N, C-alpha and C positions, 0 to 999 in steps of 0.2 A: 503494500499499500504505499501511496505518495500522497503529499499535501502540496497544496498551493496557498498562500496566504493573500488576502485581498479584502479591501473594504472591511478592515478590521476583526477579520475571522479567517479559520482555515477551512477550506474544502479538500476532502479525501477523495482518492480516486484510485483506481487500479489499472495499471498498464498491461495491454496484450500486445506483446511483438516478439515475433520471432523472424524479423529480417524483412519482412513483405514490403515491397517498396509502391504499393497502391496507396490511394489517400488513407489518412488517417481518420478513423470513425470515433466521434465522441457519443456515448450512449448515455441516454439519460431516462431514469426508472419513473414510474408512476406513482399515484398517491398511496403514501403509507409504506413504500417499497425501499428498496436500496440497490447498490450496484448489482449485489448478487443475482439479479434478475436476469444477468446478462451472460452468465457464465458459459453457456452454450457458444456465445459467440467468439469466445477466445480461441474457438477452433479456426477461425479465419485469419488468425494474426500471422500465418505464415505468407499471406497473400496481401492483407490488409491489417495494419496495425489498429488497436483500439485501445480507448481508455473509458471506462466506466465510472460515471462520478455518483457520489453520494451528496444530494442537495442538501441544502441547509437542514438541520434538525433531525437528519436521516444519517444510520448506519454511524461512521467515526467523524461526521462533519459537525462544526459547532453551528448552533442554532442562530435564529435571527428572530428580533421581537417586532414582527411586522404583521398587520392583521391581514386575515385572508382577503384575497382579492388581487387587484392590480400591483400592490406594494410587495406582496409575496412572491408574485409571478415575476417582478422585477429583480427581487433578490435571488431568485432561482436562476434567472437569465443570466445575473451577474456571475453565479458560481459556474456555469456552463461556459461564459467568455475566459473567466480566468483560466480554466482547465484547458481550454482549446487554444488559448494562446501560450499556456505553458508547454504545451505538446503537440503543436503544429497541426492540431487537428482541423481539416477542412470539410467535415461531413458531420452534420448531426444526425444522430438517430434517436428518436424520443417515441416513447411508449405513454399513451394516455395523458395524464399531466406532462409527462414529458415530451409528448408533442405539441403541446400549448406552449412550454418553455422553448423548443426549438422553431416554432412559428414567430414567438415574441424576439428571440434572437435575429431572425432573418429579416423581420420588419423594423427593429427598432434598434439594433444594435450595429455598429461600425467593424464588424468580423468579416474577414474574407472567406467565403464560404464556396464549395463546390457542388453543394447537394445537400437535400433532406430527405430523410426518411421518417416518415409519419406512420406509426405501428398502433394500431388499436387506438385511434384519437379521433379527433374531427376540428372544424373551423369554430365550432359552438359545442361545449361540453356541458348540457345541463345535467343536473344531477336530481333524481326524483324525490319529492317530497318525504315518502315513506324511508328511503335512505338518509337523507337529511335529519330526518328525525331520530332515528336511531343512533346514528353518529353521535347526536346530542346527547341522548338518553342512557342507551344502552350498548354500549361498546362491542361486549362480546357478540351480542345478537348481530351487530353491524359487521363483524367479521365474518360471522357464519354466513349470514345473506350474501355476501360478495363472493363467498367460496360455493353458492350452491351452483346448480347446473346451469351451464350455457352462461355464466358471467365471466370470471377470471378463467376458468377451465371448463373445457366440453367433456373430455374423459382422459385427464391425467393421471398417472401413478399416484396413489394416495400418499406418498411419500413427499412428492410435489406440493401437494395441499396442505400438509401439515406444515411444512416448511414455508410456504407462502403464509399461513396463518401466524405462525411464529413471527416472522419479519415484520408483518404488520401491528401485532401485540408490541414488538420490541420499539416501532416507531411511536405508538402510544396513540390514544385518543385524541389529544390536543392536536399533535402535529397532522394525523390522518383526516382529521376533521378541517382542518385548514386547508389541505390540499385538495379535499372533496369541494368545499366552498370556493376555493381560487378556481377551481375547475368552472364550477356553476356561474360564475361570473366572468367566463371566459368567451367572448364571441369575436371572432376576425372575418366573418364571413364575407364583410364589404371591402376588404383589403386583401383577398387571395390574389388579386390582378398584380399585386406588387411585389408577389415573390419573384425574386429575379434569378433563381437558380433552379436546375432539375430538381422534382421531387417525385418521390414514390410513396404511395400508400400501400400498406400491408395489414391485410385484416384476416383475422378467423373467419369462417364462414359462420360460425354459431355464435359469434361475439353479440350478446345482448345489451352491453354496455355501450360500444361503439360501433355499431353495426356497419356492413358492408356498404349501405348507401351513403354513409358519411364519408367513406374513401372515394366512391364515385363522386361525389359532390367536390372534394378536393381537387381531384383530378382533371374534373370538368373546368375548375375555376382557376386553377394555378396555370400560368401559360405553357411551362413545360412539364406539365404533370401527367402521372401514369397511376395505376393502382393494380394490385393483384390480390386474389383471395385465396387462402390456404383451407383445405378441406381439412374436416378432424381436428379444429382448433376453435378457442375461443379468445378473449382478450389477451392474454399471455402466450401469443402464439411462439415468440421465440423461447419460451420453456418447453411448451406442450408439443410443438412439432419443430425442434431445432433444424432438422438437415432441411426441410422445406423451406424455414424461414431464412437459412443462411444460403440457401440456393438463390431465392428471390433478391437477397440482399446484394450478393456477389454479381448476380447479372447486371442489378443497378449500377454498382461501383464500376465494372468493368466497362460501361458504357461511359461514364465520365473520362 
């Protein structure tokens, strides 16, 4: 694990690099997650170096005292920019909340990018009233709800589900709720035509949190956008179907 200091805090990240000469990818996790969600993408490091970030308040990174919404999204974007600049990453691959962070960086930050990968995410990330209610009142139930059928996973091994639950519990209710409320207040539907780099949407066919239609919408409105659907996967397709996910990601990176 490595760290970069910026804006009065430290952001932790893990580097995957086995000498690949392709573009370096900065991987950004979703709500209540950590860099560990990207462990299977380390398999690409002989061709494409990667760095997986712990956003502020997650994993081994320092937290920020920002309210849910644009202020927190800006803080997370600062985390990603700091890591990208420290590692020469030129592609951002974000899942869910991480996709919102990637779009925030592309639209609002002066960071030289070659591409975006928007996995299990959308231009607007509304969170249902029932989920927001249980995040506020019954965190254990919220964790169980998110790990129900066709939400985070479609048909993953039980150990993956348990590891995901443990990761979310480790992030804690306050940080996880802040993440989901930040998603709920995110909306860049009117700005997608400003994205000036190639973008790939990747979505599990069974993802009920950010369904395939969200990714078709992204591809239709980003000038150089495309999307692909992975069978037998839901929201965390990079964990549930890593070979298919890595194949789609590699194809996109080769095209850059």
